[in-house]
C-alpha positions as CSV (number, residue, x, y, z in Angstrom):
1,M,69.1,-49.9,16.8
2,I,66.0,-50.5,18.9
3,S,62.6,-51.1,17.4
4,Q,59.8,-48.6,17.5
5,K,57.9,-50.7,20.1
6,Q,61.0,-50.8,22.4
7,F,61.5,-47.1,21.9
8,Q,58.0,-46.4,23.0
9,Q,58.2,-48.7,26.0
10,L,61.5,-47.1,27.0
11,H,60.1,-43.6,27.1
12,K,56.4,-44.3,27.9
13,E,56.7,-43.3,31.6
14,R,58.3,-40.0,30.9
15,W,55.8,-39.2,28.1
16,D,52.9,-40.0,30.5
17,Q,54.4,-37.6,33.1
18,T,54.7,-34.9,30.4
19,K,51.1,-35.4,29.3
20,Q,50.0,-35.1,32.9
21,L,52.0,-32.0,33.4
22,V,50.6,-30.4,30.2
23,T,47.0,-31.3,31.4
24,T,47.7,-29.6,34.8
25,L,49.0,-26.5,33.1
26,Q,46.1,-26.3,30.8
27,E,43.5,-26.7,33.6
28,S,45.0,-24.4,36.3
29,S,48.3,-22.9,34.9
30,K,49.8,-23.7,38.3
31,V,52.4,-26.4,39.1
32,S,54.7,-27.2,42.0
33,A,58.2,-25.7,42.1
34,E,59.7,-29.2,41.4
35,E,57.5,-29.6,38.3
36,A,58.3,-26.1,37.1
37,R,62.0,-26.9,37.3
38,A,61.4,-30.2,35.4
39,L,59.7,-28.4,32.4
40,P,62.9,-27.4,30.5
41,S,64.4,-30.9,31.0
42,F,61.2,-32.6,29.7
43,F,61.2,-30.2,26.7
44,R,64.8,-30.9,25.7
45,K,64.3,-34.7,26.0
46,L,61.1,-34.5,23.9
47,C,62.9,-32.6,21.2
48,Q,65.6,-35.4,21.2
49,D,62.8,-38.1,21.0
50,L,61.2,-36.3,18.1
51,G,64.5,-36.1,16.2
52,I,65.2,-39.8,16.8
53,A,61.7,-40.8,15.8
54,K,62.0,-38.9,12.5
55,E,65.5,-40.1,11.7
56,R,64.6,-43.7,12.3
57,L,61.3,-43.5,10.5
58,Y,59.2,-44.8,13.4
59,G,56.1,-43.6,11.7
60,I,54.2,-40.4,11.2
61,K,51.7,-41.2,14.0
62,L,54.3,-41.5,16.7
63,S,56.2,-38.4,15.3
64,N,52.9,-36.4,15.4
65,E,52.2,-37.5,19.0
66,I,55.6,-36.4,20.2
67,N,55.5,-33.2,18.2
68,A,52.1,-32.3,19.9
69,M,53.8,-32.7,23.3
70,V,56.7,-30.6,22.2
71,M,54.4,-27.8,21.0
72,S,52.4,-27.9,24.2
73,L,55.4,-27.6,26.4
74,F,56.9,-24.9,24.1
75,H,53.7,-22.8,24.5
76,H,53.8,-23.0,28.3
77,L,57.5,-22.4,28.6
78,Y,57.5,-19.3,26.4
79,R,54.0,-17.8,27.0
80,S,55.3,-15.2,29.4
81,R,57.5,-13.8,26.7
82,K,54.5,-13.5,24.3
83,T,52.2,-11.6,26.6
84,L,52.8,-8.7,28.9
85,S,51.0,-8.7,32.1
86,P,50.9,-5.1,33.6
87,W,49.8,-6.4,36.9
88,R,52.7,-8.9,37.2
89,F,55.1,-6.3,35.9
90,F,54.2,-3.7,38.6
91,T,53.6,-6.1,41.5
92,R,56.5,-8.4,41.0
93,S,58.9,-7.4,38.3
94,V,59.6,-3.9,39.5
95,P,60.0,-4.8,43.2
96,G,62.2,-7.7,42.2
97,A,64.3,-5.4,40.0
98,V,64.7,-3.0,42.9
99,Q,66.0,-5.8,45.1
100,H,68.3,-7.0,42.4
101,N,69.8,-3.5,41.7
102,Q,69.5,-2.1,45.2
103,H,73.2,-1.1,45.3
104,F,72.6,1.3,42.4
105,L,69.5,2.6,44.2
106,W,71.5,3.3,47.4
107,V,74.1,5.2,45.3
108,S,71.3,7.3,43.9
109,I,69.8,8.0,47.3
110,A,73.1,9.1,48.7
111,L,73.9,11.4,45.7
112,F,70.5,13.1,46.0
113,W,69.9,13.4,49.7
114,I,73.3,14.5,50.9
115,P,73.3,17.6,48.6
116,F,69.6,18.2,49.3
117,L,70.2,18.3,53.1
118,L,73.3,20.5,52.7
119,M,71.4,23.1,50.6
120,A,68.3,22.9,52.7
121,C,70.3,23.7,55.8
122,S,72.5,26.3,54.2
123,G,69.8,29.0,54.4
124,T,70.5,29.1,58.2
125,W,73.9,30.8,57.5
126,G,72.9,32.9,54.5
127,L,71.4,32.8,51.1
128,Q,74.5,33.2,48.9
129,W,74.7,29.5,47.9
130,I,70.9,29.3,47.4
131,Q,70.9,32.5,45.3
132,S,73.8,31.2,43.1
133,L,71.6,28.1,42.3
134,L,68.1,29.5,42.0
135,G,69.0,32.9,40.5
136,A,66.7,36.0,40.8
137,E,63.9,34.5,38.6
138,G,63.9,31.2,40.6
139,M,63.6,33.0,43.9
140,M,60.8,35.2,42.5
141,N,58.9,32.1,41.5
142,M,59.4,30.6,44.9
143,D,58.1,33.9,46.5
144,M,55.0,33.8,44.3
145,M,54.2,30.3,45.2
146,Y,55.4,29.8,48.8
147,G,56.1,33.4,50.0
148,K,54.3,35.0,52.9
149,D,51.7,36.3,50.4
150,G,52.2,33.5,47.8
151,D,49.5,31.2,46.4
152,A,50.7,28.1,44.6
153,L,47.2,27.4,43.2
154,A,46.7,30.9,41.9
155,H,50.2,31.0,40.4
156,G,49.7,27.6,38.7
157,R,46.3,28.6,37.3
158,E,47.7,32.0,36.1
159,T,50.7,30.3,34.5
160,Y,49.1,27.1,33.0
161,G,45.3,27.9,32.9
162,S,43.8,24.9,34.5
163,D,44.5,21.8,36.7
164,F,44.8,19.7,33.6
165,M,47.3,21.9,32.0
166,M,49.3,21.9,35.3
167,F,49.2,18.1,35.2
168,C,50.5,18.1,31.6
169,F,53.3,20.5,32.6
170,Y,54.3,18.3,35.5
171,I,54.3,15.2,33.2
172,Y,56.6,17.1,30.8
173,N,58.9,18.4,33.5
174,N,59.2,15.2,35.6
175,V,59.6,12.9,32.6
176,G,62.4,15.2,31.4
177,I,64.2,15.0,34.7
178,D,63.8,11.2,34.8
179,F,65.0,10.8,31.2
180,R,68.1,12.9,31.8
181,C,69.0,10.9,34.9
182,Y,68.6,7.7,32.9
183,A,70.1,8.7,29.6
184,G,73.1,10.2,31.4
185,G,74.2,6.6,32.1
186,I,75.4,6.3,28.5
187,L,78.4,8.5,29.5
188,F,79.8,5.8,31.9
189,G,77.3,6.9,34.5
190,I,78.8,10.4,34.7
191,G,75.7,12.1,33.4
192,T,73.5,10.2,35.8
193,L,75.7,11.3,38.7
194,F,75.6,14.9,37.6
195,F,71.8,15.1,37.2
196,T,71.1,13.3,40.4
197,V,73.4,15.6,42.4
198,F,72.0,18.6,40.5
199,N,68.4,17.8,41.3
200,G,69.3,17.3,45.0
201,L,71.0,20.7,45.1
202,M,68.1,22.5,43.3
203,I,65.3,20.9,45.3
204,G,67.3,21.4,48.5
205,A,67.9,25.1,47.6
206,S,64.2,25.6,47.0
207,A,63.4,24.1,50.4
208,G,66.2,26.1,52.1
209,Y,65.0,29.4,50.5
210,V,61.4,28.9,51.7
211,E,62.5,27.9,55.2
212,A,64.6,31.1,55.4
213,V,62.3,33.8,53.9
214,G,59.0,32.2,52.9
215,D,56.1,30.3,54.4
216,P,57.4,26.7,55.0
217,Q,54.0,25.3,55.6
218,K,52.9,26.3,52.1
219,F,55.9,24.5,50.7
220,W,55.7,21.3,52.7
221,T,52.0,20.9,52.3
222,F,52.4,21.3,48.6
223,V,55.1,18.7,48.1
224,S,54.0,16.2,50.8
225,G,51.4,14.5,48.6
226,H,53.4,13.8,45.5
227,S,56.9,13.7,46.9
228,A,57.0,9.9,47.5
229,F,56.1,9.1,43.9
230,E,58.2,11.8,42.3
231,L,61.4,11.3,44.3
232,V,61.3,7.5,44.3
233,G,60.6,7.7,40.5
234,L,63.7,9.9,40.2
235,H,65.8,7.4,42.2
236,L,64.6,4.5,40.1
237,S,65.6,6.4,36.9
238,S,69.0,7.2,38.4
239,A,69.5,3.6,39.5
240,A,68.6,2.5,35.9
241,G,71.1,5.1,34.6
242,F,73.8,3.7,36.9
243,R,73.0,0.2,35.7
244,L,73.4,1.4,32.2
245,G,76.7,3.0,32.9
246,W,78.1,0.0,34.8
247,G,77.7,-2.0,31.7
248,L,80.3,0.2,30.1
249,I,82.6,0.5,33.1
250,S,82.7,-3.2,33.8
251,P,81.9,-5.2,30.6
252,G,83.5,-8.4,31.9
253,N,84.4,-10.8,29.0
254,Q,82.0,-9.1,26.6
255,S,82.6,-6.1,24.3
256,R,81.4,-2.8,25.7
257,L,78.7,-2.6,23.1
258,H,77.2,-6.0,24.0
259,S,77.6,-5.2,27.7
260,L,75.8,-1.9,27.2
261,M,72.9,-3.6,25.3
262,R,72.6,-6.2,28.1
263,S,72.6,-3.5,30.8
264,A,70.0,-1.6,28.9
265,R,67.7,-4.6,28.9
266,H,68.2,-5.0,32.6
267,S,67.5,-1.3,33.3
268,L,64.2,-1.1,31.5
269,T,62.2,-2.7,34.3
270,L,63.5,0.0,36.7
271,L,62.7,2.7,34.1
272,G,59.1,1.3,33.7
273,G,58.6,1.5,37.5
274,A,59.9,5.1,37.4
275,A,57.5,6.0,34.6
276,F,54.6,4.6,36.5
277,L,55.5,6.5,39.7
278,T,56.2,9.7,37.8
279,F,52.7,9.6,36.2
280,L,51.1,9.1,39.6
281,A,53.1,12.0,41.0
282,A,52.0,14.3,38.2
283,C,48.3,13.4,38.8
284,I,48.6,14.3,42.5
285,E,50.7,17.4,41.8
286,G,48.2,18.7,39.2
287,F,44.9,17.9,40.9
288,W,45.7,17.8,44.7
289,S,48.9,19.4,45.9
290,A,48.1,23.1,45.2
291,H,44.5,22.9,46.4
292,P,43.7,24.4,49.9
293,H,43.1,21.2,51.9
294,P,43.8,21.2,55.6
295,A,47.5,20.9,56.4
296,M,47.1,17.9,58.6
297,L,45.2,16.1,55.9
298,K,47.9,16.8,53.3
299,Y,50.7,15.6,55.7
300,S,48.7,12.5,56.5
301,V,48.2,11.6,52.9
302,G,51.8,12.2,52.2
303,A,53.0,10.0,55.1
304,V,50.7,7.2,54.0
305,L,51.9,7.4,50.4
306,W,55.5,7.3,51.5
307,V,54.9,4.2,53.7
308,L,53.0,2.5,50.8
309,T,55.7,3.4,48.2
310,L,58.6,2.2,50.4
311,F,56.7,-1.0,51.3
312,Y,55.9,-1.6,47.6
313,L,59.5,-1.3,46.6
314,F,61.4,-3.0,49.4
315,S,58.9,-5.9,50.1
316,G,60.0,-7.5,46.9
317,R,62.3,-10.5,46.6
318,R,65.3,-11.2,44.4
319,S,63.6,-14.3,43.2
320,W,60.9,-12.1,41.6
321,Y,63.5,-10.6,39.3
322,E,62.9,-11.7,35.7
323,R,66.1,-11.5,33.6
324,P,65.4,-10.1,30.1
């Protein structure tokens, strides 16, 4: 067995490197990629050193010194799990999760937009399919909002009383849609598939009905402002639901229960992004969309928001993805 002096000389260089690394982290919280990769290794070796020092009774002073280094590294290794940074979550974690789960996102996009386009175009050949989906009450509501004599703002105020109450209703309605798309994943993804297709059909039927018998400009100017946030939020919820369902379909070498729990943790970042976008959509829908602003202004705002939303989601990198 080596002496305490030999033990200290043997590990002095690594301990000095560790102390320098801790000092750098305390002063700036920024280290190089190579130093960041070395942190776990330094931490494991320090834990081994502490165990050896205590077992061989090298003295309380040396044990306390090593223990202080261990606790400093522990703090810096695990601090991101102790604190939640909303800025980091929305600027890095969500785009990173989108890149990591983009195959589920593309499935959601296909299942929504294909039925949407089919129903939106079906009004050209007749309203029987649209009528079967919207029903008499649904078509009457569309006429009151987007018909030749319709007024979306007046209808909203008459129904809900104020812009704030419209905002509250849209929060309630949109969150309900997103939650159903997500929670449907618990049925091996079948529920998510159903609600994604259903929403594509219903929104497409609404667009097709207005194009056929209403005032299309009233409809498109109304939806243009909030559509980016609302629809992308729906897609993120659906992608999270498919991620949930995939854990049951393909559990690998885990039990289905453990695979489901793991998939649920992975899906929460997507769901958080969906909640954020859905909230923004409700704000715009309640306080902007129904108001009589110039059509070109509404289209311009809508186009800018679509570009910003898509850039926000697809400019992320897989390396930003933080595994739960």
